[in-house]
C-alpha positions as CSV (number, residue, x, y, z in Angstrom):
1,M,-13.4,-4.2,5.4
2,I,-10.7,-1.5,4.4
3,D,-9.0,-1.8,1.0
4,T,-5.5,0.2,2.2
5,H,-4.1,0.6,-1.6
6,A,-6.6,1.4,-4.3
7,H,-5.9,3.6,-7.2
8,I,-9.5,4.4,-8.0
9,Y,-8.4,8.0,-9.1
10,A,-6.4,6.3,-12.2
11,S,-8.3,6.9,-15.4
12,E,-8.8,3.4,-15.9
13,F,-11.9,4.4,-13.5
14,D,-12.8,7.5,-15.7
15,E,-16.1,5.6,-16.8
16,D,-17.4,3.8,-14.1
17,R,-15.7,5.3,-10.4
18,E,-19.4,6.0,-9.1
19,Q,-20.2,2.3,-9.6
20,V,-16.9,0.8,-8.6
21,V,-17.5,2.8,-4.7
22,Q,-20.6,1.6,-4.8
23,R,-19.6,-2.3,-5.3
24,A,-16.8,-1.7,-2.7
25,L,-19.6,-0.6,-0.2
26,A,-21.8,-3.2,-1.5
27,Q,-19.5,-6.2,-0.1
28,G,-18.1,-4.7,2.7
29,I,-15.2,-2.7,2.1
30,D,-16.4,0.9,3.8
31,T,-13.1,3.3,3.5
32,I,-10.5,3.0,0.6
33,L,-6.8,4.5,0.8
34,L,-5.2,6.1,-2.4
35,P,-1.8,6.6,-2.2
36,N,-0.3,8.9,-4.0
37,I,2.2,8.2,-7.4
38,D,4.0,11.5,-8.7
39,L,3.2,15.3,-9.2
40,E,0.6,14.3,-12.1
41,S,-1.3,12.1,-9.5
42,I,-2.1,14.7,-6.6
43,E,-5.0,16.3,-8.3
44,P,-7.0,13.1,-9.5
45,M,-6.5,11.8,-6.2
46,L,-8.0,14.8,-4.5
47,A,-10.7,14.9,-6.4
48,T,-11.4,11.8,-6.1
49,E,-11.2,11.9,-2.3
50,A,-13.7,15.0,-2.4
51,Q,-15.9,12.8,-4.3
52,F,-16.6,10.3,-2.1
53,P,-15.4,11.9,1.5
54,E,-17.2,9.0,3.5
55,V,-14.9,6.2,1.8
56,C,-11.7,7.6,1.1
57,R,-8.2,8.9,2.6
58,S,-5.6,10.1,0.4
59,M,-1.7,9.7,1.4
60,M,1.3,12.1,-0.2
61,G,4.8,10.5,-1.4
62,L,6.9,10.0,-4.6
63,H,6.6,6.5,-5.8
64,P,10.2,5.3,-7.0
65,C,10.3,4.8,-10.4
66,Y,9.2,8.2,-11.0
67,V,12.2,9.3,-9.2
68,D,14.5,11.4,-11.5
69,G,17.1,13.3,-12.0
70,N,15.3,16.0,-10.9
71,I,14.5,14.7,-7.6
72,E,15.2,18.0,-5.1
73,E,12.1,20.1,-6.6
74,T,9.9,16.9,-6.7
75,L,10.1,16.6,-3.3
76,K,10.1,19.8,-2.3
77,T,6.8,20.1,-4.0
78,I,5.5,17.2,-2.4
79,R,6.9,18.1,0.9
80,A,4.5,21.1,0.6
81,W,1.6,19.4,0.4
82,F,2.3,18.5,4.0
83,D,1.7,22.0,5.8
84,K,-1.7,22.1,3.4
85,R,-4.1,19.3,4.6
86,D,-3.9,16.4,6.7
87,F,-2.5,13.1,5.1
88,I,-3.4,9.3,6.2
89,A,0.0,8.5,5.1
90,V,3.2,9.3,3.6
91,G,2.9,7.3,0.2
92,E,3.8,5.1,-1.6
93,I,7.7,5.5,-1.1
94,G,10.3,2.8,-1.7
95,I,13.1,1.3,-4.0
96,D,12.5,-0.1,-7.3
97,L,15.0,-1.4,-9.2
98,Y,12.7,-4.0,-11.5
99,W,12.9,-2.0,-14.7
100,D,15.5,0.6,-14.7
101,K,18.5,0.9,-12.1
102,T,19.9,4.6,-13.2
103,F,18.3,6.4,-10.1
104,K,19.0,4.0,-7.4
105,A,21.1,6.5,-5.8
106,E,18.4,8.9,-6.0
107,Q,15.7,6.6,-5.5
108,E,17.3,5.5,-1.6
109,M,17.7,9.6,-1.0
110,A,14.0,10.1,-1.6
111,F,13.1,6.8,0.4
112,V,15.2,8.0,3.4
113,T,13.8,12.0,3.2
114,Q,10.5,10.6,3.2
115,L,10.8,8.3,6.1
116,Q,12.6,11.1,7.8
117,W,9.2,13.0,7.1
118,A,7.2,10.5,8.4
119,K,8.9,10.4,11.9
120,E,8.5,14.2,11.8
121,L,5.0,14.1,10.8
122,D,4.1,11.1,12.9
123,L,2.6,9.4,10.2
124,P,2.5,5.7,9.2
125,V,4.8,4.9,5.6
126,V,3.4,2.7,2.6
127,I,6.3,1.1,1.1
128,H,6.9,-0.1,-2.5
129,T,10.1,-2.6,-3.0
130,R,10.4,-4.0,-6.2
131,D,13.4,-6.2,-6.6
132,S,15.1,-4.2,-3.3
133,I,14.1,-5.8,-0.1
134,E,17.7,-5.6,1.0
135,E,18.5,-1.9,0.0
136,T,14.9,-1.1,1.5
137,L,15.1,-3.1,4.3
138,T,18.7,-1.6,5.7
139,L,17.8,2.0,5.0
140,L,14.9,1.1,7.4
141,K,16.5,-0.8,9.6
142,Q,19.2,2.8,9.4
143,E,16.2,5.3,10.2
144,Q,14.1,3.2,12.2
145,D,14.0,5.1,16.1
146,G,11.1,2.9,17.1
147,S,8.5,5.5,16.2
148,L,8.4,4.4,12.4
149,R,5.3,2.3,11.8
150,G,3.9,1.3,8.1
151,V,3.5,-1.3,5.5
152,F,5.3,-3.1,2.2
153,H,2.7,-3.3,0.2
154,C,1.5,-5.7,-2.7
155,F,4.2,-8.4,-0.4
156,G,4.5,-11.8,-2.0
157,S,8.0,-12.8,-0.8
158,S,9.3,-15.3,1.8
159,L,8.7,-16.3,5.4
160,E,11.7,-14.9,6.2
161,E,11.3,-11.6,4.4
162,A,7.8,-11.4,6.4
163,Q,9.4,-12.1,9.9
164,A,12.5,-10.0,8.9
165,I,9.7,-6.5,8.0
166,N,7.7,-7.9,10.8
167,A,10.6,-7.5,13.3
168,L,10.8,-3.6,12.2
169,G,7.6,-3.1,13.6
170,F,5.9,-3.3,9.7
171,H,3.0,-4.3,8.4
172,L,2.5,-6.7,5.4
173,G,0.0,-5.7,2.9
174,L,-2.1,-9.0,1.0
175,G,-3.8,-8.6,-2.4
176,G,-3.7,-10.2,-5.6
177,V,-0.7,-11.8,-5.7
178,S,-2.0,-14.1,-2.7
179,T,-4.4,-15.9,-4.7
180,F,-2.0,-16.7,-7.6
181,K,-1.4,-20.4,-7.8
182,N,2.9,-19.8,-8.9
183,S,3.2,-17.1,-6.1
184,G,4.0,-19.5,-3.5
185,M,1.9,-17.4,-1.0
186,D,0.0,-20.7,0.3
187,K,3.4,-21.6,1.6
188,V,3.7,-18.5,3.4
189,I,0.4,-17.5,4.3
190,P,-0.3,-20.1,7.2
191,H,2.3,-18.6,9.1
192,L,2.3,-15.4,9.2
193,D,1.8,-13.0,12.3
194,M,-2.0,-12.2,11.5
195,D,-1.2,-9.3,14.0
196,Y,0.9,-7.4,10.8
197,V,-1.4,-8.5,8.4
198,I,-3.8,-5.9,6.2
199,L,-5.9,-6.1,3.2
200,E,-5.1,-4.3,-0.5
201,T,-6.0,-4.3,-4.2
202,D,-3.5,-2.3,-5.7
203,C,-6.1,-1.3,-8.5
204,P,-6.2,-1.3,-10.9
205,Y,-3.2,-3.5,-11.2
206,L,-3.3,-7.3,-9.5
207,A,-6.4,-8.0,-9.6
208,P,-7.1,-11.6,-7.4
209,A,-8.1,-15.1,-9.4
210,P,-10.2,-15.6,-10.5
211,N,-10.3,-12.2,-12.0
212,R,-6.2,-12.0,-13.0
213,G,-5.6,-10.3,-15.8
214,K,-8.6,-7.9,-15.3
215,R,-9.1,-4.5,-14.1
216,N,-8.5,-4.8,-10.6
217,E,-11.3,-2.9,-8.0
218,P,-12.0,-2.6,-4.2
219,A,-14.4,-5.1,-4.7
220,Y,-12.3,-7.6,-5.3
221,T,-10.6,-7.2,-1.8
222,E,-12.9,-10.1,-0.2
223,L,-11.4,-12.3,-2.4
224,V,-8.1,-11.6,-1.3
225,A,-9.7,-12.1,2.6
226,K,-11.1,-15.5,1.3
227,R,-8.0,-16.6,0.3
228,I,-6.5,-16.2,3.6
229,A,-9.1,-17.9,5.4
230,D,-9.0,-21.2,3.1
231,L,-5.3,-20.9,3.7
232,R,-5.5,-20.5,7.5
233,G,-8.4,-22.8,8.2
234,I,-10.3,-19.8,10.0
235,T,-13.4,-18.2,8.9
236,L,-13.9,-15.3,6.6
237,E,-15.0,-12.8,9.6
238,E,-12.3,-14.0,11.4
239,V,-9.8,-12.4,8.4
240,E,-12.1,-9.2,8.0
241,K,-12.0,-8.5,11.9
242,I,-8.1,-8.9,12.3
243,T,-7.3,-7.0,9.2
244,T,-9.7,-4.0,10.0
245,A,-8.2,-4.0,13.7
246,N,-5.0,-4.0,12.1
247,A,-5.6,-1.0,9.7
248,K,-7.7,1.0,12.1
249,S,-4.6,0.8,14.6
250,L,-2.1,1.4,11.8
251,F,-3.9,4.7,10.0
252,N,-5.6,6.0,12.8
253,L,-8.9,5.4,11.2
């Protein structure tokens, strides 16, 4: 299995990162993809990848919650990293209007800029969208020339939105939210196109049931896979096989 979205470089894992990776391997998670957040996360992310080179692969991008008035300089610094080394994807990028709309215009500019990098570099994108699905889809449609590909991570919305995302050629990252009783995902997951589903944790956040509220970790990817299997009436092995193949294809693993 592949955890396509894990922040195991975060300080929450400083005391037991080695054990966290070993638990993931023991559960059959042999690849962990690391999304970047901002300028400060780059060093710990790359250090974690260097510590576990057979398991971890890094992305590069600027998370929308860290977009501010200094966006041009920040993007310049982020972009320079793509000239220094290879990355698995541009991410995580997107629009987040949940906490603050102050820098909405800057978020949109940063999102479009990074989508254009992805086209230039021929890399998939990992999209974070919160209270902004219409804005995100509108900009993505404008930029989609047939070459853009990627995933809407932490998907927890309606079947209609899933289909709109798939229509643009994009995948859905299913994580802990899929296991929450009040999420409504039990009505959505049975009808999703499994060709567009990949697994993630978004750890240390959004631990799946029955661990909700605790620190999340890549080993819990299997809990998400089990929930999908139960809701669709297929085996865990089938879910693992399908989602792993999807992730390998999307991220060129």
